[in-house]
N, C-alpha and C positions, 0 to 999 in steps of 0.2 A: 504494499500500498505506500503510496507517495504522501510524503511528509508533508505537512502544514505549509513549510517554509518553501517547498517547491513548488506548491500549488500556487503560493503568493508570487513567486518569481515568476512564474510562466503568466498569470494573469497581468501582472505589472509588466511584462514583456508585450502583452497585447496594446495595452493602454499606451506604451511608449511608441509602440509603432504608429499609432493614430496620433499621438501628442505634437510629433513633428508637423503633421499637416495642421492641427487645431492651431498652433503656435504661430503658423505663417499666415493664417486666418486672421490672428488677432494682432499683427503687427502693426505699427502705424500709429496715428490719434486714436485714442479711445473713444469709441463710439457703442452703439447698441450691438449686443453679439448677434452674428448673422446666424442663418439658418444651418450652414455647414457646422458651425461651431457646437450649436443646440444639438445636433444630429450626433456629433461624435461625443458628447458628455454623454446624451442617453445612452447611446450604444456601448459605451467603455464601462459606465456605472451601474448600469443596470445589471450588466454581466456579473460586475463585481459585487453588487449587493445582494444578488437573487443566486448566484453560485456559490457565495462563501458567506451566507448570513450568519451561519453558526462560528466560523471564525472572526468574522467583523466584530460579533456581539462579543467575543473573549477577548479581543484585542482592546487597545488602551484607548481606542476613539470614543467611547461610553455611548455610543448611538443604541437607541433602546428601542426594541420594535414594538409598536402600540399594539400588534395583534398577541403579542407574547407575555406582555406585563400588564398588569392594571393600571389604570391612570393615578399619577398623585392624587393622594388624599383629599387635596384642597381643590380637586376637580369636580367637585359636587355644585350641584345647582348655587347660584348666590345666594339668594333668598329664598324661604318658604311662604310664600305669599300668593294672594290672587292675582298679582302682575307677573309671575313667572312664566317665561315662555322658551320651550325649547323648540328649536329648529330642526326641522327635519333634511339636515345636510348629511349626506351619505359620506360615511368614514373612508378616509383614505389611507391605507397602512403605509409605515413610514418607508418600508422599501419599494413603494410607489410614487414617491415624492422626489422633486429635484434637491431639495434641501440637502440630504446627505452627503449627495456628490458636492453641492458646493462648499459644505463645511468641510469636505475632506480636501478640496482645491485651496481653501483658505489656510487649511492648516499645514500643508504640506509644500505648496508650490513656492520656488525660489526666483520665479519670473516676475517682476513686478507688474507690468502688464497684465498677464493672466492673472494676479490677484486682485488687480484694479476691477478688472471686467466681473470677476466673480463677486467681488463686494458690491458692485452696483446691480446684482442680481439680487442681492438678500430681500429687499423690500417687497419684491414682486412675487415671491414663492412664499407657499405655507411651510410655516415653524411650528410643527405638533409641540405643545406644551411638555410632552414627555420627552422631548429630544434636547439633550444638555449641550447648551450652547457657551458653558462657563469659559471654555478653554479660547473661544472666538473673542471675546470680549477685551481682553489683555492684548492680544495681537492686533486686533483693529485699532486699539489705542496706541500701540508701538508705532502702527503705519502712519497714525495720524502725526505722532511726534517727529517722525521723519521729515515731515512738510514744515517743520517749525525751525526758524534760525535762532541765534542766539540771543536776538533781541524779544523773543517771545512772539514772533509774529509769523504770518503764513508767507513762505516763499512764495512771489506772485505766482511763479510758473508752474507751482505744486498747488494751485487753489483746487482745480479740479479733483485731484486725488484726494485733499482733504475733507471736500465735500461728499465724495462719496463715502469715505470712511465715517464721517460723522453722520449720514442716514443710515448705513449699516448698522453703526452701534447702537444708534438711538432706536432702530427698528428693534434688535435683538434683546435690547434692555427694557424695551416696553413689555416683551412676552414674558421675560424673567420675573419683571414685577408681577405680572397677573398670574403667572406660574405659583409664585410664592406668596403671594396675600392670602390671609392677613398678619404672617410672620416674616415679611421680607426685611432684610435690614441691607447693609452694604452688599451689592453685588458685583461691583467692577474688580474687586482685589486688589485694591490699590492701598498704598500708606494714608492717602487722604480720603475723607469723606467724599461718596459717590456726588454729592451736591457741588463741594469744591471742584473737583475735576471737571464736570461739566462747566461751571461758572469761570472757571480760569480759562476754558476753551472759548466761550462765548464772549470774552474780553478782547478776541485777539482780532485781527483786521478780515473779518468774515463779511459775507453777503447777508442782506436781510433774510433771506430765506433759512440760511443755515442757521441764524440766530434765533430764527422762528423755531426751528427743530430743536436746538439746544435748549431753548427757556420752557419748551412745550416737556422735553425728558427731565427737566431740573425740576418740574413739579410733581414728578413721578417719584422723585427721591426721598428717603427717610426724612419725616418734618425736622425742620431746622427753622431757626428763628429767619421770620419774614425779610425777603431782600427787596426793598423798595424799587430795585432797578429791573426786578425779575419780570414785570407784567409789561414792561415798556413792548416789547416786541411780540407780547402776546395781542396788542391791540393795534399797532400799526405795521403793516407788511404788505407787501406787494410781490406776493410769490407766485411761481409757474404752477399749473395745474397739476404737475406731477407732486409737487408738495402739498397742495390743498388736497388732492386723494390721499395721500398719505397721512394727513391729520385727521381727515375723516374715518380712517379707519384706526388710528391709535387714541383719539380723544374720548372714545368712550372707556378706555382703561381708567382715565384718569375719575369718571363719576362712579365707576365700579368700586376703587379702591377709597373713595371718600376725599379725593383731592380736587373734586371739581369746584374750585373757588370762582370768583366773580370774574377774574381775567379770563380763565378758562372758558366759563359761561359765555363770553362776548366773542373768545375765540371760535368757539364751536358754532355760533351762530353766524359770524362773519363768513366760515368757512362753508356750511351749508349754502347760504347766499350766494356766495361767488358762484360755488358748483353747479347750482341749479339757475342761476342767471346768464351761464354761458351762452352765445349765440346759436353753439352747436347744441343738437339734443345729449343731454347726458346719457351715459350709459348705464344699464340695469346694476351694473357692479356700484356706480359712484350712487345712484338711487337708493340701492339698497344699505349702502353704508351711510347715506344721511338718514334714514328712515330708523335704522338701529341706534345712531347717536341720540337723535331727537328723542326715542322711545326710553334709552337709558337716562336722559337727561331729567323725563317725566316720572320715573319709576318702575318702567319695565324691567325684569330680571332676566338676564340670559344666561344660558351657561357659557362658561369661560373658554372652552374651545370653539363654541361658535361664534364667540366676539374674536378669537385670533384666527379666524379664516380670513384669507385674503378676498376670495372671490364668495360674496355671499349673494348674488344675483340667483341662485337657485330658488334661495328662501323669501324671494320679493312678496310671491303671494301671503307666505305667513306672517310677514313683518308689516305689510299696510295696515290690515284690520286691526291688529291689537294696538297699534299707535292711536288710530282714529278712536278706540273705544278707551283706551287710558286717557287720552287728553280730554276727550269730553268729561270722563268722570272728575278728573280734575277741575274743570272748567264748572261742572254742576256744583261742586262742593263748596265753591266759593260762595260766600255770604254777602259780597258787597262790599265787605270791607278792606282796608291797607293788605296788598299782598304780601308788603315788606316783613309783615308780622308772622308770616309763616313760618314755624319751628322747623318744619321739615325742608323748607325750601323748594318744594316740589311745585308749588302752586305758582310762587314767585318765577321759577325757571319757565313754568307752561306759560305765562302771560309774555315773557320775553321772547317766547318761539313765536307767540302770535303772528307776527310779522313774516314769518318762514315758512309756517306750517303749511300754508296754502302751495307754496313752491315745491314743498317735498311731496303732497298729495297728488298735486296736477298728474305729472307723469305716471303715476301709480295708481289713476283712479279705476283701472280696471280690477283692481283687487281689493277694494273695499266696498261697503253698501252701509247706508246710514238709513233706517227705516223713519217715516215721516214722524212718529213719536219722539224721536231723539232728535230731529231737527226742531221739532217745537221747543225741547229742553234746552237747545244751542240759543235759540231766539230769546228764551227766557233768560240768559246769560247776557245779551245784546239788550235787554229791556232793564236789567239791573245796572248796567254801567250808564245807561241813559238816566236813570232815574237818579243814580247817584250825581251826576252833572247836573240834573235839573235842581238838586237840592242844594247845590252848593251856595255858599254867600256871594260868590263873584256874580257880576250881571251875566257873564257867557263864560261857563269853564272851559275853554279852548282845550287844555291839557288834556279833557277825557276823550276827544274828537278820534286821538290815535288809536286809543284802546277799542273805541266804538267801531271804527272802520276795520280793523283787524278781526273783531268778534263777528261783524257782519259778513266779512269777507270767508271766515272758516265757516259759516253757518252754510253759505251758497256752496262752496266747494266740498264740504262734506256730504252735502245732498247732491253732490254731481252735477250742479249749474255752473256751466262756465260764466266768468265774469268778463271775459273776453270781448268787447264790444262788436269785434269782426264776426263773433258768433251769437250775436244777439236774436237774430230771427231764427237761429237753428237749435237754440239751446231748448233742453228739456225742463219742463217746471211739473214740479209736483202740486197736486191739488188736495187740500186738507179743509173738508165742511165739518170736522168733529168739534170745533170751536165756535163761539158766538162772536160776531162781528166786534162785539165791545173789545174784545181780547186783544184785537189791535190797533185800537186807539192812539196806544203810545207811538206806534211805527208812523200814524199819520202826523200827529204832534212832533215827532223828532224830522220828519222830511219838512215840516213848515219851519222849524227853527233853523236848519243848516244848511236847506238848498241853495239861500243867496251866495253863499260864500266857500262851499264846501261841496263840491259836486261829485266827487267820488262816492264818499259814504250816502249822498243822495241817490245816486245810482244803484248802488247795492240796496238799498231801501226798496227802488221802485223794483227791482228784479223780485225781492222778497212778495211784496204786495202784488205783485201780478201773479205771482205762484200761488200765494193765499186767495187767488180770485177778487185781489182789489176790493175789499171787503171791509169795511167801518161802520161805526153806528151811525144813526140819522144826524146825530148832533155833531158829528166830524164831517159829513159829508163837503158843506161849505168849504172847510179848510182844505179837503183833501182835492176837491178839483181846482180851487184855486193855486193850490201847490202845483199840480201837475200842469195848467195853463202858464203859469211861471216858469216851470223846468221845459216848456216847449218854445221857451222865447227864442226868436233869432241870435241873440247873444250867448246863448247857452251851447255848450260842445254837443256835437253829432250825438255821442254815445248817450246824453242824458235827454237829449230831445226826443230819440227814437224808442228809449226806456220808458219814457213819459208816455209817448204814444201807444205803447203795447197796454200800458196801465188803463189808458182810456178806453182803447179797445175792449178791456175786459169788463167795463161797465157801459158798454154802448147802448144794452137794451134799456138800461134805467135811464141813460141821456136821451134816450129817443122819447121816453114819457114825459116830456120836458111840461107839458101840461098838468102832470100829476102831481109837480112838486109846490107846495102850499107857500114854501118862504118867497114871496116875491122877489126880493133882492137878490137870493139865491137863482132864480130861474133868469131874472135878467141878464146878472152876471154870465150864466152858462151861455144864454143864445148870443149876447154880444162879444164875449171873449173865448169862448172855447173853439168856434168855427176858423176862426183866423188863426189860433194857436195851432190848431191840427193841420192846415196846410203849412205853416212854417216847419212843423216840425218834419215835412217830407220833401220841401224844397231847399235848395241852397241857402245858406245865411246870407244876410247882406253883403253885398262887396265879391262874394264867391264867386268864382267862374265855374260854371256847370261843366261838369265831366263824364266820361262813361264808365269810370272806375271810381275808386274809393266808397266809403261808407254814406256818403253824400251824393253820389252818383245821381245823374237824373233818372234812370229806371233802375230798380231793383226789385226781382220779383217777389220776394216775401217781404218786404216793407211794404210795397205797393198793394200786396193782398190785404197786408193789416189795415191800410189806410181805406181802401176801398171798401172792406167789411164794414170799417166803423161809419163810413158815409152811406154806405147802403141802409144801415140799421136806422141813422137818423133819418135818413130822406122817407122813410115810411110815416113819418109826422109831418103835416102839412105844415106845421108852426116853424119847420127848421128851412122851409124852401127859400124863402126870401134871403135868410141868410147864407144857406151854402151857395146860392147863385151869386149874392153880392159880394162874397169872400173870395171868389173866382174859383170854387171847386169846379164847377161845370168848363172852366177854361182848362183846369189841370186833367180832369178826366179826356177832354179832346185832344190835348197834346199826347194823352197817353195812347188813343185812336189813331191819330196821326203817325206816331212812332212805329206803328203796326206792334204793339206790345199787347196784343189784345187776349189771345187765346188762352192763357190761365187766367185772367181776370174777367173775360167777356159777360160773365152772368151778372155780376155786381155793376159793372159798367153799364150795362143796359137796365140794371133796376134803378140806377140812379137818373139815368138819361130820360127813361121813359115815366118814372116817377114826377120828377121836375118839368113842369109843362114849360115849352119853351118861351112862353111870353114873359115867363120869370128869368129867362139867361139874360147875360149881359149882351150891348148890342156887337160886340166884337164876337161872340158866341154863336149867335143867330146864323141859321144856314150855313155856317162852317164846315158840317159834316155832310158828305156826299151821301147819296142813295146807295152807292157801292159799298160806302165804307159801314154806313147802318146795316146793311143784307150782311157783311162779313162779320160784325159785332154780333148780331142777333144770332145766324147759324152757328156761332163759336159758342154762344150763349147756350144752346140746346146742348153742344157738346158735354160743357161742363156741368148742366143740371141735373145729372144723374146722381152725383156725387153731391150736391147741394141741397135736396129737396128734403133730406132728413131733417132740415133746420124748418121750423114750424113759419120763420119769416121769409125763408126763401120758397117754401111751399105756396104760400099765399101770394107770390108774386106771380105765379106761372099764369095764371090769365091775363094778366097785363103783357107778358113777354109773347102768349098768343096773340094779341091784337096787334103788336110791333111788327111780328114777323109776317102777319096777313099784309099790313101796310107796305112792307119792302121788298116781298118775295118776288114781285114782278120782275126783278132785274138779274133774278138767279139764273144759272145754268141748269141744264138737265142732270149732271151730274151732281149739283150741289142738291136739287132737290131729294135725288135719291139718297144723299148721304143725311137729309134732314130727316126724312121718313124713318130711316134706321135710328136716328137719335130719339124720335117721337115715339117709334117702338118701345123702345127701352123703357121709357119713362111711362109708358100706359101699362107694361107688363108689370112694373114694379109697382104701380099703384093699385092694378088689380090684386097683387099678391099681398099687399097691405091690406086692401077689404077681405080677402079671404081669410086673413089671419084676424080678423076683428080689429084693427088697427086703424081703421078709417078715421076720417075725422069729422064725422056728423054731416050735415049739410054742406059744409063749405068743402068738406073733401070730395063728395059728389059733385059739386059744381067745379073742383078743379079738373077732375078726371073728365066732365061733360068737355069741358072746352078744350081740354089737349087731345081728345079723341076727333072732336070737331075740326082742330088743325090739321090731324091726320088724313082727313077725309079732303079737305080744301086741297092740301098740298098733293095728295094722290090725283086728285082730278085736274090740277093746274099740269101735272107731269104727264098724266094720259093724254091732255090736250097738245102739250109741247112734241110728245113722240107723235104723234099724228101727224102734227104740221110738219116736221121733220120727215116723215113719209111720204107725204105730198110733194113737198119740193124734191125729195130725191127721186121720186117717180117723174 
């Protein structure tokens, strides 16, 4: 049997034959390791660790196989409470990782460039907590010291090497602290305390990124008297994305071991904010890091080995929901008092995270769900903030607006409602009819007090009010409509005007019944001010140049649908006709016809123009629609009618549509009449099916059905005459 020494010699000979090629690949300036280098490392050292696992385990390398040995006794779940979360990340045995190979390189290589390349890989691979790296830390310190001159400053030509050593050393130090907690002591094995070693390194002529890394690592050292300078680099930094990503991975360690001081909190919030505010879409790994960091800050507990994993993206579905759940629980527990009096610090940290929590949740919205009942509880937190602001002794407590805006934004984001103005017309809204309108009067009050000077929270309130059906008690209706009119003013931003238009759309049926309003001043205000405000909401502001793109473009299919449905509802009441005509809504409708933007909105356009008699139109509108345009609009309206007549107000318009169609069908072509018969047949079939299911609408429903069937007969007769005429001409 071959001796162990002989086996090792043969294996190292295999490694040496590839090492020459690897060294050649690594010559020159240090850059990212190439594909060839990775392939060589994997082929060589996988053979080494798999082929001689038993020999390696008995060697002096101290590499412990996680499959063969139990985890350190401190690797149990960090806290036994209801916030504990175990991630289902697949275990990777030590033999299947790159870490042992990199460890071997760092401990054995005499080639400086090979050592530097291997050290640069340290923060990018998994280092299991049961892998002993105690020998690597002094070696990295030694290589860092080789970059320092006699004046205790970094040699300019060796700054890259020093930076690589700092990052590798800090990364491994974080893992050692997490592994040994709560009984960790001095880890570096130097005569000086770990804290002093890192502090001396930080005093050297390093870049801000290196100082940020060192300051962060210093905070993990065993407690020492506070160093006032320690927090400077935690608050002000301009670091590359690679450092920010490392910080998002390492900062949870601070909160786990109880070192999450105010400077670390600010750094964590800044890191999350910058990573998720990048112009490029953040990777799932970055999103998972940010969610876990935020979760740890507000009390969610994780297993140590899950925190130590570099790539947590596979656990993203498990991370998002607990973050939302725990964050909401912290908010709900707040009683409206001073968050700084919270003895645990969890509530204070949650409030600090309010500004960035939505950015964390936005890319993970597919992985969490908030039922309407929880949305209402989130809304109650917003109410507490507003109540606290209104009860303040100051005339207007502006300092509360930031918290209110963040709480409103979180409420919307948790409910999967996008606050992006570009998605306003596409946003999904929930409807909650389980609460009386009086429960939302405070939102109307809040909108009234803040909309003139604070458009962003006003925009969020309008989104919420729309989602709630824009309901309020009768005593607040005057205030509500007045605020909506103000928000649709031409001086307001597009997003606020459009959100107000959606809110008015929600109460269009109530506004149509203007004659039922007992308050004369309220009725006059609605008639004289609401109509021009509605038009302002869809037209470019004063001095704006009309364009075909942007949020205020001339035509927008969804915005125009909202506008036309609203005006269509108002046009049901003759009290509105003179106002709609005088405020140029007829001109706006005609411009849509002239722009050939008919088909999606033809039914509502026809309803507006047929209900408001031409004698009430402005002189410029009169006779501005050709017969051909009338016919195109009316035939398109029948195409849309099948999907709209489930609404009673659309259903009752059908007789008027029948009369208008008879008036202008004389300009139709044969194929157009054939298509019209198909549309009318579909409507007749739907009406008959409704009657057979005993869902008819009484005498009114019968009258509508008779009118539609009569139109079908008239169109069929006309089509028959046209066909015969064509046959005669052909003969």
